[in-house]
C-alpha positions in Angstrom: -0.2 0.0 -0.2 1.0 3.5 -0.6 1.6 6.3 1.8 -1.6 8.7 1.4 -1.7 11.5 -1.0 -4.3 13.7 0.6 -6.1 14.1 3.7 -7.3 11.0 6.1 -10.0 11.0 8.0 -9.2 9.6 11.5 -11.3 6.3 10.1 -9.2 6.1 6.7 -5.9 6.7 8.6 -6.9 3.9 11.4 -7.7 1.2 8.7 -4.4 2.5 6.4 -1.9 1.8 9.1 -3.8 -0.8 10.3 -3.0 -2.7 6.7 0.5 -1.5 6.4 1.5 -3.2 10.0 -0.9 -6.2 9.6 2.3 -8.5 8.1 5.3 -6.6 9.3 6.7 -8.2 13.2 9.1 -5.7 13.2 8.4 -2.9 15.2 10.3 -0.5 14.4 9.8 -0.8 10.8 6.0 0.0 11.9 6.6 3.0 13.6 8.3 4.1 10.9 5.6 3.0 8.5 3.0 4.8 10.8 4.6 7.5 11.1 5.2 8.8 7.6 1.6 8.0 6.9 0.2 9.9 9.4 2.8 12.6 8.9 1.7 12.3 5.1 -2.2 12.1 5.3 -1.6 15.3 7.8 -0.6 18.2 6.6 -0.7 20.8 9.3 1.2 18.6 11.2 5.1 19.4 11.4 6.2 16.1 13.4 4.8 12.8 13.8 6.4 11.0 14.9 7.5 7.9 18.0 9.1 8.2 21.6 10.1 4.6 23.6 10.3 3.8 27.1 14.3 2.6 27.5 15.7 2.8 31.1 13.4 5.2 33.1 13.3 7.3 30.2 12.0 7.9 26.2 14.1 7.7 24.0 13.3 8.9 20.4 12.0 6.7 17.7 10.9 7.2 14.2 9.9 10.1 13.0 9.1 12.3 10.3 8.8 16.1 10.9 11.4 18.5 12.4 13.9 17.5 14.9 13.1 16.6 18.8 14.4 15.5 21.5 16.9 13.0 21.5 16.3 11.4 25.1 12.8 12.3 27.7 14.0 11.7 31.1 11.0 10.5 33.2 8.8 13.6 34.5 10.0 15.8 32.9 7.6 16.1 29.4 8.9 17.1 25.9 6.2 18.2 23.9 4.4 22.2 24.7 1.0 22.3 25.8 -1.0 24.3 22.6 1.5 27.8 23.0 0.2 27.6 26.6 4.1 27.4 27.9 3.7 24.2 30.3 5.2 20.9 29.0 3.0 17.6 29.1 4.0 14.4 30.7 4.3 12.3 28.0 2.8 8.8 28.3 5.2 6.4 30.9 6.2 3.5 29.7 5.0 3.4 25.9 5.1 4.1 22.7 3.8 8.4 21.6 2.9 10.4 19.1 4.1 13.7 19.7 1.0 15.7 20.8 -0.1 13.7 23.5 -1.8 11.1 21.8 -0.4 7.5 23.3 -0.3 4.3 21.7 
C-alpha cells in the first residue's frame, strides 16, 4: 500500500495503518511507516513520530518532520501544551506520538 497523498479522516487513517502493519512483525519498521503515513495524511503537522520507553526515559524513535529531543527523562515532559508553555508528561512506559496521543 502506498502512503496517503490526501487528507484522511481518522477512520481512513486507522484502516490504512492497519493494512500496512498487518504482516510486519518488526515494531521499528511499523513505527517508521506509521509516522510517514500520519505525516503525509495530515498536512498541518510539523512532526509525527514515536518515543520509546528505555531505561527510565523516553528515547526518540522513528519520526517524520522537524528535529526532536533525543531523550526525555522520566517526569520531564517534552511536548508543549497548545502554546500555554507548560510541558506535558508524555505517556510514561508507552510509545507515544508527539502531541500526547498514546498507543
